[in-house]
C-alpha positions in Angstrom: 59.0 27.5 24.3 55.8 25.9 25.6 54.4 29.2 26.8 55.1 31.0 23.5 53.6 28.2 21.4 50.4 28.2 23.4 50.1 32.0 23.2 50.5 31.9 19.4 47.9 29.1 19.2 45.4 31.1 21.1 45.9 34.1 18.8 45.3 31.9 15.7 42.1 30.6 17.3 40.8 34.2 17.9 41.6 35.3 14.3 39.9 32.2 12.9 36.8 32.9 15.0 36.7 36.5 13.8 36.9 35.3 10.2 34.1 32.9 10.7 31.8 35.5 12.2 32.5 37.9 9.4 31.8 35.2 6.8 28.5 34.3 8.5 27.4 38.0 8.6 28.2 38.3 4.9 26.1 35.3 4.1 23.2 36.6 6.2 23.3 40.1 4.5 23.4 38.4 1.0 20.3 36.3 1.9 18.4 39.4 3.2 19.1 41.2 0.0 17.9 38.3 -2.1 14.7 38.1 -0.1 14.1 41.9 -0.5 14.6 41.6 -4.3 12.2 38.7 -4.5 9.5 40.6 -2.6 10.0 43.7 -4.8 9.7 41.5 -8.0 6.4 40.0 -6.6 5.0 43.5 -5.9 5.9 44.7 -9.4 4.2 41.6 -10.9 1.0 42.2 -9.0 1.0 45.9 -10.0 1.5 45.1 -13.7 -1.5 42.7 -13.5 -3.7 45.4 -12.0 -2.7 47.9 -14.8 -3.4 45.3 -17.5 -6.9 44.8 -16.1 -7.6 48.5 -16.2 -6.2 49.0 -19.7 -8.7 46.6 -21.4 -9.8 47.7 -24.8 -13.5 48.7 -25.1 -15.9 48.9 -28.1 -16.9 52.4 -29.3 -20.5 51.8 -28.0 -19.3 51.0 -24.5 -16.9 54.0 -24.6 -19.8 56.4 -25.4 -21.8 55.0 -22.5 -19.0 55.1 -20.0 -17.5 58.5 -20.9 -18.8 59.9 -17.6 -17.4 57.1 -15.5 -14.0 56.4 -17.1 -11.0 57.4 -15.0 -8.2 59.6 -16.2 -5.0 58.1 -17.5 -3.1 59.4 -14.5 -5.5 57.6 -12.2 -5.3 54.4 -14.3 -1.5 54.0 -13.8 -1.6 54.7 -10.1 -2.2 51.6 -7.9 -5.0 51.5 -5.4 -3.5 52.4 -2.0 -6.1 50.4 -0.1 -4.9 47.1 -1.6 -2.2 45.5 0.5 0.2 43.2 -1.3 0.9 40.1 0.8 2.8 36.9 -0.3 1.2 33.6 0.7 3.4 31.3 2.7 4.1 27.9 1.3 2.1 25.0 2.8 4.1 22.5 4.9 5.2 19.2 3.5 2.4 16.8 2.8 -0.2 19.7 2.5 -1.8 21.6 -0.3 -3.8 24.8 -0.6 -7.5 24.4 -1.4 -9.9 26.8 -3.2 -10.5 28.7 0.0 -6.8 29.3 0.5 -6.3 27.0 3.5 -3.5 24.5 3.9 -5.1 21.0 4.0 -3.2 17.6 4.4 -2.9 15.6 1.2 -4.9 12.4 1.1 -2.8 9.3 0.2 -3.8 7.0 -2.6 -4.9 4.3 -0.1 -7.3 6.6 1.6 -8.7 7.7 -1.8 -9.2 4.1 -2.8 -11.0 3.4 0.5 -13.3 6.4 -0.1 -14.0 5.3 -3.6 -15.0 1.8 -2.4 -17.2 3.4 0.3 -18.9 5.7 -2.1 -19.5 2.8 -4.5 -21.1 0.8 -1.7 -23.4 3.7 -0.8 -24.4 4.3 -4.4 -24.9 0.8 -5.7 -25.1 -1.2 -2.5 -22.7 -3.7 -3.8 -19.0 -3.7 -2.9 -16.3 -5.2 -5.1 -16.0 -8.1 -2.6 -19.7 -8.9 -2.9 -19.7 -8.7 -6.7 -16.7 -11.1 -6.8 -18.1 -13.6 -4.2 -21.6 -13.7 -5.9 -20.0 -14.5 -9.3 -17.3 -17.0 -8.5 -17.7 -18.2 -4.9 -21.2 -19.7 -4.9 -20.1 -23.3 -5.0 -19.8 -25.6 -1.9 -16.2 -25.9 -0.7 -15.2 -29.5 0.2 -12.2 -30.6 2.2 -10.9 -33.8 0.6 -10.6 -36.9 2.9 -8.2 -39.8 2.8 -5.4 -37.6 1.7 -2.1 -36.6 3.3 -2.2 -33.0 2.0 -4.8 -30.4 3.1 -6.7 -29.5 -0.1 -10.1 -28.0 -0.9 -12.2 -28.1 -4.1 -12.7 -25.3 -6.7 -15.1 -25.6 -9.7 -13.1 -23.7 -12.4 -10.2 -21.3 -13.0 -12.4 -18.1 -13.2 -12.2 -17.5 -9.4 -8.4 -17.1 -9.8 -8.3 -15.5 -13.3 -10.8 -12.8 -12.4 -9.5 -12.2 -8.8 -8.5 -8.7 -7.8 -6.6 -7.7 -4.6 -9.3 -6.4 -2.3 -7.5 -4.9 0.6 -4.8 -2.4 1.3 -2.7 -4.1 4.0 0.6 -5.9 3.8 -0.3 -8.6 6.4 -3.5 -9.7 4.7 -2.0 -12.6 2.6 -3.8 -15.3 4.6 -7.2 -13.5 4.5 -6.9 -13.0 0.7 -5.9 -16.6 0.2 -8.9 -18.1 2.1 -11.2 -15.6 0.5 -10.1 -16.6 -3.0 -10.7 -20.2 -2.1 -14.2 -19.5 -0.8 -13.3 -20.3 2.8 -14.2 -16.8 4.0 -17.3 -14.6 3.2 -17.0 -11.0 2.1 -18.6 -9.5 5.2 -16.1 -11.3 7.4 -13.2 -10.1 5.2 -14.3 -6.5 5.7 -14.2 -7.0 9.5 -10.8 -8.7 9.3 -9.3 -5.7 7.5 -10.7 -3.3 10.1 -9.1 -5.5 12.9 -5.7 -5.4 11.1 -5.8 -1.6 10.9 -6.8 -1.2 14.6 -4.2 -3.6 15.9 -1.5 -2.4 13.6 -0.4 -6.0 13.0 2.3 -6.6 10.4 2.8 -10.2 11.2 -0.7 -11.3 10.2 -1.9 -14.7 11.2 0.3 -17.4 12.8 0.2 -21.1 11.7 -1.5 -22.1 15.0 -4.3 -19.6 14.4 -4.6 -20.9 10.9 -5.2 -24.4 12.3 -7.7 -23.0 14.7 -9.6 -21.4 11.8 -9.7 -24.7 9.9 -11.1 -26.4 13.0 -13.9 -23.8 13.2 -14.8 -23.5 9.5 -15.1 -27.3 8.9 -16.5 -28.1 12.4 -14.0 -31.0 13.1 -11.4 -31.5 15.8 -8.1 -29.8 15.8 -6.4 -33.2 15.9 -7.3 -33.7 12.2 -5.0 -30.9 11.1 -1.2 -30.5 11.3 1.3 -27.9 10.3 4.5 -29.4 8.8 7.4 -27.0 8.6 10.6 -27.1 6.5 9.4 -29.6 4.0 12.1 -28.5 1.6 14.6 -25.7 2.0 16.6 -24.1 -0.8 20.0 -22.5 -0.5 20.0 -21.0 -4.0 17.2 -19.3 -6.0 16.4 -22.1 -8.4 17.4 -25.1 -6.2 14.8 -27.6 -5.2 11.8 -26.1 -7.2 11.4 -29.3 -9.1 11.2 -31.3 -5.9 8.5 -29.0 -4.6 6.5 -29.3 -7.8 6.9 -33.1 -7.9 5.6 -33.3 -4.3 2.6 -31.2 -5.0 1.9 -33.1 -8.3 1.8 -36.4 -6.3 -0.4 -35.2 -3.5 -2.8 -32.7 -5.2 -5.9 -33.9 -7.1 -7.3 -32.1 -10.1 -9.5 -29.1 -9.3 -8.2 -29.0 -5.8 -6.0 -26.3 -4.1 -3.8 -26.2 -1.0 -2.5 -23.4 1.2 1.3 -22.9 1.4 3.2 -21.1 4.1 6.5 -20.0 2.5 9.6 -18.1 3.6 10.8 -15.6 1.0 14.5 -14.6 0.9 15.7 -11.4 -0.6 18.2 -12.0 -3.4 20.6 -9.2 -2.5 20.4 -9.4 1.3 19.8 -11.9 4.2 16.3 -10.6 4.8 13.6 -13.3 5.1 9.8 -12.8 5.4 6.9 -15.1 5.8 4.1 -15.3 3.2 1.0 -17.2 2.4 -0.2 -18.2 -1.1 -1.9 -21.2 -2.7 -1.1 -24.0 -5.2 -3.7 -25.8 -7.3 -3.8 -28.5 -9.9 -5.7 -28.3 -13.1 -5.5 -30.7 -16.1 -2.6 -32.5 -14.3 -0.5 -29.2 -14.1 0.4 -27.5 -10.8 0.1 -23.7 -10.7 1.0 -21.2 -8.0 -1.2 -18.3 -7.3 -0.5 -15.3 -5.0 -3.8 -13.4 -4.4 -2.0 -10.4 -2.7 -0.2 -9.4 -5.9 -2.7 -11.2 -8.2 -0.1 -13.2 -10.0 -0.3 -16.8 -11.5 2.9 -18.7 -12.3 4.1 -22.2 -12.8 7.4 -21.4 -11.1 7.0 -19.8 -7.6 10.3 -18.0 -7.9 8.9 -15.9 -10.8 6.2 -14.4 -8.5 8.5 -11.5 -7.2 11.6 -10.1 -8.8 13.6 -9.4 -5.6 12.6 -12.6 -3.7 12.8 -16.3 -4.1 11.3 -19.2 -2.1 13.8 -20.4 0.4 11.5 -22.7 2.4 7.9 -23.8 2.1 5.6 -25.3 4.8 2.3 -27.3 4.3 -0.9 -28.2 6.1 -1.9 -31.8 6.2 -4.9 -33.8 7.4 -4.7 -36.7 9.9 -7.2 -39.6 10.1 -9.8 -37.8 8.0 -11.6 -40.7 6.3 -14.4 -38.8 4.6 -14.6 -35.5 2.8 -16.0 -32.6 4.9 -18.0 -29.6 3.6 -17.5 -26.0 4.8 -19.8 -25.1 7.7 -18.9 -21.6 8.9 -17.1 -19.0 6.9 -17.7 -16.2 9.5 -15.9 -17.5 12.5 -13.3 -15.2 14.2 -9.6 -15.0 13.4 -7.0 -14.0 16.0 -4.3 -11.7 14.6 -0.8 -11.2 16.0 0.1 -7.7 17.3 -1.2 -5.2 19.8 
């Protein structure tokens, strides 16, 4: 019985293979026929276009002048044998055909924006960064002394209200934050963006490098700055926001802003990402501003639809008895990555 069953099984396999090969051949022949029909239709379209161009109506004056040169009707309908009808191949994905008929890669929106800014600088000599800094960042930035929280001065709300995201990188949140506060000049910002692109860094600037930058810009020792993590952590989206605002309301002075290092959690997944933004106080009200997305809110959870603030970290000053003015806004920043 075993031998008979195995023989029948082998016969079934052979028949199934033959059926599959026949089906595959039928599909291939159908495809070939479709391709031939499509090519014939293209040829007919091109021939009809040529005939239409030859059968253009002429005025009686032009007919009299061109009686000697007009071709016969039989010649008009016959196509030119020298013309070869060829169908152009489609360009690969991410390419388009230019006026010369060559396939050229498409330029993304980011590259077009970079080219626009570069052409604007060549024509006018003023980049958007320079225009913004000359209008709103001409004041002297001062680090407030005798305070627990790290906070710097700003003259009015125009530098936040008229701010525009200036770069095209996802890890530039710290650069944009210090630039919007006047802690970084526009030339240095341009160099920072180039460094980020070369290093392909997606983690940005670490808290230790932020402290190193504060030491260089204000010209004081590193011992006067501290990074305090996990000040308040939230398990749910709207939990603990009041505590965060109360803490900042007590520590911040009017017309002063601080830098916040926050952890954003996605609402529908366990994904957590680090981010840098700022909080400032104006007319006894605390506001949160994210320069990267150019959004101003009184509740930090309203900044992004898919994320909420799970944890926020602060920078503080230690034994800083007097206020210190900004000294150097062009010092180097070390980025994480290759």
